[in-house]
C-alpha positions in Angstrom: -61.0 29.7 -59.2 -61.2 30.9 -56.0 -59.6 34.0 -55.6 -59.6 37.0 -54.5 -58.4 38.9 -57.2 -60.3 36.9 -59.4 -63.4 38.1 -57.6 -62.0 41.9 -57.1 -61.8 42.1 -60.9 -65.0 40.6 -61.5 -66.6 43.3 -59.7 -64.4 46.2 -60.3 -64.9 45.6 -64.3 -68.5 44.7 -64.0 -69.0 47.9 -62.2 -67.0 49.5 -64.5 -69.5 48.5 -67.5 -72.7 49.1 -65.7 -71.6 52.5 -64.7 -69.7 53.9 -68.2 -73.4 52.7 -69.6 -75.4 54.0 -67.4 -73.2 57.7 -67.4 -72.6 57.4 -71.0 -76.2 57.4 -72.0 -77.0 60.0 -69.1 -74.3 62.4 -70.6 -76.0 61.8 -73.9 -79.1 62.6 -72.4 -78.1 66.1 -70.5 -75.6 66.8 -73.9 -78.8 66.4 -76.1 -80.9 68.4 -74.5 -78.1 71.5 -74.0 -77.3 71.4 -77.3 -81.3 71.4 -78.4 -81.9 74.1 -75.9 -79.0 75.9 -77.8 -80.3 75.0 -81.1 -84.1 76.3 -80.2 -82.6 79.4 -79.2 -80.8 79.9 -82.4 -83.6 79.3 -84.2 -85.9 81.5 -82.1 -83.5 84.5 -82.6 -83.9 83.9 -86.7 -87.3 84.0 -86.3 -87.3 87.3 -84.7 -84.7 88.6 -87.5 -87.1 87.6 -89.9 -90.0 89.2 -88.2 -88.1 92.8 -87.9 -87.4 92.2 -91.8 -91.0 91.9 -92.5 -91.8 94.9 -90.5 -93.9 92.8 -87.5 -93.9 95.6 -85.4 -90.7 94.2 -82.8 -90.7 97.3 -81.5 -93.4 95.8 -78.7 -90.7 93.2 -78.1 -87.9 93.8 -75.5 -85.2 92.9 -77.9 -82.1 94.5 -76.7 -82.6 92.5 -73.3 -83.3 88.8 -74.7 -81.6 88.3 -78.3 -78.5 90.5 -77.9 -76.3 87.3 -78.3 -76.6 87.1 -81.9 -76.7 90.0 -84.4 -77.5 89.7 -88.0 -77.2 92.2 -91.0 -77.4 92.2 -94.2 -75.9 94.3 -97.0 -76.8 95.1 -100.9 -74.6 95.6 -104.0 -73.8 98.7 -103.3 -73.0 98.0 -99.6 -76.0 99.3 -97.9 -77.5 98.4 -95.1 -80.9 97.2 -95.9 -81.4 95.2 -92.8 -80.7 94.6 -89.1 -81.6 92.2 -86.5 -80.8 95.2 -83.6 -80.6 99.1 -85.5 -79.7 99.7 -82.4 -76.2 98.2 -82.4 -74.9 99.0 -85.3 -72.0 96.4 -85.6 -68.9 97.2 -87.9 -68.4 94.7 -91.0 -66.2 92.4 -91.6 -64.4 90.4 -94.6 -66.2 87.1 -95.4 -65.3 83.8 -93.9 -65.3 83.7 -90.3 -63.5 86.5 -88.3 -62.8 87.5 -84.4 -62.5 91.5 -83.1 -63.1 93.4 -80.4 -66.1 95.7 -80.5 -67.9 97.3 -77.4 -65.1 96.1 -75.2 -66.0 92.5 -75.6 -65.0 89.6 -78.1 -66.8 88.5 -81.3 -67.1 85.8 -83.6 -68.7 86.8 -87.0 -69.2 84.7 -90.0 -69.6 86.8 -93.2 -70.7 85.0 -96.9 -71.3 87.4 -99.8 -73.1 85.6 -102.9 -74.7 88.0 -106.0 -73.8 91.5 -104.6 -75.8 90.4 -101.2 -73.4 90.3 -97.8 -74.9 88.7 -95.0 -72.7 88.9 -91.2 -73.9 87.1 -88.3 -72.4 88.1 -85.3 -72.2 86.3 -82.1 -70.3 87.3 -78.7 -67.7 85.0 -77.2 -69.1 85.5 -73.8 -72.1 84.4 -74.5 -70.1 80.8 -75.9 -68.5 80.3 -72.2 -71.8 81.1 -70.4 -73.7 78.5 -72.3 -70.0 76.1 -72.0 -70.4 76.6 -68.1 -73.7 75.8 -68.1 -73.5 72.9 -69.8 -70.1 72.0 -68.0 -72.4 72.5 -64.8 -74.6 69.8 -65.7 -72.0 67.8 -66.3 -71.1 67.5 -62.5 -74.8 65.1 -62.1 -73.0 62.0 -64.3 -69.8 63.2 -62.5 -71.3 62.9 -59.1 -73.3 59.9 -59.9 -70.5 58.5 -61.0 -68.3 58.5 -57.8 -71.2 57.6 -55.9 -71.7 54.3 -57.6 -68.4 53.3 -58.5 -67.6 53.8 -54.3 -70.6 51.8 -53.5 -69.8 48.8 -55.7 -66.0 48.8 -55.2 -67.1 49.1 -51.1 -69.1 46.1 -51.9 -66.5 44.2 -53.7 -64.0 44.8 -50.8 -66.4 43.8 -48.5 -66.8 40.3 -50.1 -63.5 40.1 -51.0 -61.9 40.6 -48.0 -64.4 38.5 -45.9 -62.1 35.4 -45.8 -59.8 37.4 -44.0 -62.3 38.1 -41.7 -63.6 34.7 -41.3 -60.2 33.4 -40.7 -59.8 35.7 -37.9 -62.8 34.2 -36.8 -61.7 30.8 -36.8 -57.9 31.6 -35.2 -60.1 32.8 -31.9 -62.0 29.9 -31.0 -58.5 28.1 -31.2 -57.1 27.3 -27.4 -55.0 24.9 -26.6 -57.9 22.5 -25.7 -58.9 22.9 -29.4 -56.3 23.5 -32.3 -57.5 21.2 -35.3 -55.8 22.4 -38.2 -58.2 25.1 -40.9 -60.3 23.9 -43.5 -58.1 25.2 -47.0 -61.4 25.0 -49.1 -63.3 27.5 -48.0 -60.3 30.0 -48.2 -59.0 31.7 -51.4 -55.6 30.8 -53.0 -54.0 33.5 -51.9 -54.7 33.1 -48.7 -53.7 29.1 -48.6 -50.1 30.2 -47.8 -51.3 31.8 -45.0 -53.5 28.8 -43.6 -50.9 26.2 -44.5 -48.1 28.4 -42.1 -51.3 28.5 -39.7 -51.8 25.0 -39.6 -48.4 24.1 -39.3 -48.2 26.3 -36.4 -51.2 24.9 -34.9 -49.8 21.5 -35.4 -46.2 22.1 -33.7 -48.8 23.9 -30.7 -50.9 20.7 -30.6 -47.4 18.4 -30.2 -46.3 21.3 -28.1 -49.2 20.8 -25.6 -48.9 17.4 -25.7 -44.9 17.1 -24.6 -45.5 19.4 -21.6 -48.7 17.4 -20.4 -46.4 13.8 -21.2 -43.4 15.7 -19.2 -45.6 17.3 -15.9 -46.5 13.5 -15.8 -43.4 12.3 -16.6 -41.8 14.4 -14.7 -44.5 13.8 -11.2 -43.8 10.2 -11.8 -40.1 10.6 -11.4 -40.6 12.3 -8.3 -43.3 10.4 -6.8 -40.8 7.0 -7.0 -37.9 9.4 -4.8 -40.0 10.8 -2.5 -42.1 7.8 -1.9 -38.7 6.6 -0.6 -37.9 9.4 1.4 -40.7 9.3 3.4 -40.7 5.3 3.7 -37.3 5.3 5.3 -37.9 8.3 7.0 -40.7 6.5 9.2 -38.3 3.8 9.7 -35.9 5.5 11.2 -37.8 7.0 13.5 -39.7 4.3 14.9 -36.5 2.1 15.1 -33.7 2.3 17.9 -30.4 2.2 17.4 -29.0 -0.1 15.5 -28.0 -1.3 12.1 -31.6 -0.9 10.8 -31.9 2.5 11.2 -28.4 3.1 9.6 -29.4 1.7 7.0 -32.6 3.4 6.6 -31.0 6.5 7.3 -28.4 5.8 4.2 -31.4 5.1 2.1 -33.0 8.3 3.3 -29.5 10.0 1.9 -29.1 8.4 -0.8 -33.5 9.1 -1.5 -32.3 12.6 -1.1 -29.2 13.2 -2.9 -31.6 11.2 -5.9 -34.3 13.6 -5.5 -31.4 16.4 -6.0 -30.6 15.4 -9.0 -33.9 15.0 -10.5 -34.7 18.6 -9.8 -31.5 20.0 -10.9 -31.8 18.1 -14.0 -35.8 19.4 -14.6 -34.1 23.1 -13.6 -31.5 22.8 -16.4 -34.1 21.4 -18.6 -36.4 24.4 -18.3 -33.9 26.6 -18.2 -31.6 25.9 -21.4 -35.7 26.2 -22.9 -34.9 27.5 -26.3 -37.3 30.4 -25.4 -34.0 31.7 -23.2 -31.8 31.3 -25.7 -31.1 35.2 -26.0 -30.4 35.4 -22.2 -27.3 33.4 -21.7 -24.3 34.6 -21.2 -21.9 34.3 -24.0 -17.4 34.4 -23.4 -14.3 32.7 -24.7 -14.8 28.9 -22.9 -11.7 26.7 -22.8 -13.2 23.4 -23.6 -9.9 21.3 -22.6 -9.5 23.4 -19.2 -13.2 22.9 -18.4 -12.8 19.1 -19.3 -9.7 18.9 -16.5 -12.1 20.9 -14.1 -15.3 18.3 -14.5 -12.8 15.5 -14.7 -11.2 16.6 -11.0 -14.8 17.0 -9.7 -16.1 13.5 -11.0 -12.7 11.5 -10.3 -13.6 10.5 -6.7 -17.1 8.6 -8.2 -14.9 7.1 -10.9 -12.4 5.8 -7.7 -15.4 4.3 -6.0 -15.7 1.8 -9.0 -12.1 1.8 -9.8 -12.8 3.2 -13.2 -9.6 4.9 -14.8 -11.1 8.1 -15.6 -8.5 10.3 -18.3 -7.9 13.4 -20.6 -6.6 13.9 -23.5 -6.3 17.3 -25.7 -5.6 18.0 -29.2 -4.7 21.5 -30.4 -7.0 24.9 -29.2 -9.8 24.5 -27.4 -11.4 27.5 -26.9 -14.8 28.7 -28.3 -17.2 30.9 -28.0 -20.2 30.0 -25.6 -22.0 29.7 -22.2 -19.6 28.2 -20.1 -22.0 27.0 -17.6 -24.4 25.4 -20.2 -21.0 23.8 -21.8 -19.7 22.7 -17.8 -23.5 21.1 -17.7 -22.6 19.1 -21.2 -19.5 17.6 -20.2 -20.6 16.6 -16.6 -23.5 15.0 -18.3 -22.0 12.8 -20.7 -19.0 12.4 -18.2 -21.6 10.9 -14.9 -23.5 9.3 -17.9 -20.3 7.0 -18.7 -19.1 6.6 -15.0 -22.6 5.5 -14.2 -22.7 2.7 -16.7 -19.4 1.8 -16.9 -18.4 -1.7 -15.0 -16.3 -1.1 -12.2 -12.6 -1.4 -13.0 -13.0 -0.1 -16.4 -11.9 2.4 -18.8 -13.5 6.2 -19.6 -11.7 8.5 -22.1 -12.2 11.9 -22.8 -10.9 13.7 -25.7 -10.7 17.7 -27.0 -9.5 18.2 -30.1 -9.5 21.5 -32.1 -9.1 22.0 -36.0 -9.3 25.6 -37.5 -13.2 25.6 -37.4 -14.6 23.1 -34.4 -13.7 21.8 -31.5 -14.8 18.2 -30.4 -15.2 17.0 -27.2 -15.7 13.0 -27.3 -15.9 10.4 -24.4 -15.6 7.1 -24.7 -16.4 3.7 -22.0 -16.2 0.5 -22.1 -20.2 0.3 -20.8 -23.1 -2.0 -22.2 -23.6 1.0 -25.1 -26.4 1.8 -26.4 -28.0 0.1 -29.6 -28.1 1.8 -32.9 -31.9 1.4 -33.1 -32.5 3.5 -29.4 -29.8 5.9 -30.2 -32.3 8.4 -31.1 -34.9 7.9 -28.7 -32.4 8.6 -26.1 -32.5 11.6 -26.6 -36.5 12.2 -25.4 -36.9 13.8 -21.8 -37.0 10.8 -19.0 -36.1 8.0 -21.3 -34.3 5.6 -19.6 -32.9 2.4 -21.5 -32.8 0.3 -17.7 -34.3 0.5 -14.7 -31.0 -1.3 -12.7 -28.8 2.0 -13.0 -30.0 5.0 -11.5 -31.0 8.0 -13.1 -33.0 10.7 -14.4 -33.4 10.3 -17.9 -33.1 13.6 -18.5 -28.6 14.3 -19.5 -29.4 13.8 -22.9 -32.1 15.4 -23.8 -30.4 18.7 -21.6 -26.9 17.8 -23.3 -29.1 18.1 -27.2 -30.0 21.6 -26.4 -27.8 23.2 -25.5 -25.6 21.9 -28.1 -27.8 22.7 -30.8 -28.2 26.4 -29.3 -24.5 26.6 -29.9 -25.0 25.3 -33.4 -23.3 22.4 -32.4 -24.4 18.2 -32.8 -23.6 15.0 -30.8 -24.0 12.1 -32.5 -23.7 8.1 -30.7 -21.5 5.6 -31.9 -19.9 2.9 -30.8 -16.3 3.3 -28.9 -13.6 0.8 -29.9 -13.6 -1.0 -27.0 -17.3 -1.9 -27.3 -19.2 0.4 -25.2 -20.4 4.1 -26.4 -19.0 7.0 -27.7 -20.6 10.3 -27.5 -19.1 13.2 -29.5 -20.1 16.7 -29.9 -19.0 19.0 -32.1 -19.2 22.9 -31.6 -18.2 26.0 -34.0 -15.9 28.3 -32.4 -17.9 31.1 -33.1 -21.1 30.3 -33.3 -24.0 32.3 -35.3 -26.9 34.2 -33.9 -26.1 34.7 -30.6 -25.9 37.5 -28.0 -22.4 37.9 -26.3 -22.5 39.4 -23.0 -19.1 39.1 -22.0 
């Protein structure tokens, strides 16, 4: 299994087994050496005691300094001391068995055995045992130090190997740029990192789509702007080259309409940029009366509707107040009414309704124009999408409208109006979640 946890466990368990075996062998060797040295020292002292017992001239040896740790004594049945390894240190006789006592300001341990009238006592200083133990304990520092060094080295190697995929992932991410956003290979990363790799691949895919959409948007915007600008230049040349007369007047009128179209397109582009999702937190939220806002927009568009003899009306049912960005909601109403006027034939009818209930307010704009085929109703929300070129427009109105509605946590749907035209319904919550209210 390709797993960081498995790698770490394999390294650490393997290191523990190897190190434990090595340290056990080293500790055993050191312990055996210290034990053998102590036993050899005891044998040496017993040998000197036997030598003194048989009168082998121990006075030529400095026994008082070399063999002070063990003192042996023997008493006969009458209680007479018949042997002492250190005659100069008459250690007091103790009870049979093991005993601990104070003598000459130090703690001693003694073993006394009696058999057939003979009593033997062997004593040893407690601090001699402590000294031996300290010497032995000090020798254990060596295997402990070796243990720390080996374990630390192997753990460092294990950590380096286990986290190598993270460094590799960082290098792969650093290689990505707007021109190279290919997904990361899943096969070269451990199981624990696959969730991160999948998330990064999803982000890279979305980034790639965003960059493509941006390039397509720039190309579409340039194309849409080139047409009115070309017409402006052509009509300006005609107006400048013609004397007073009908041709010059027509050129100036075309020039005015071209400026109007270019201005509308630039305004729509600015709106599209302004209502980008990354600026959603900067919206100015307040209480907005959609019924009052709809009435204002109908008055603003009444001149355009009257020019085509369109009956533009408003119906209000319930409270239309919500929390939202007033200017953004004004643009929503303006785009929907403007589209309805553009596509409604002369002498037609447009109905704007504002209906509110306990939690939502719905704005509906119905016209009796040609409508939109069901198969095209999702595509018309894309930027620069225009189903016909016979009617002027930028193809940005519905894209801007849907983004504003989405930021207000609402939804927009397109349907067939009762009269056969288009019905655009915008449903907005009264208090959208996750927004910043600044006024």
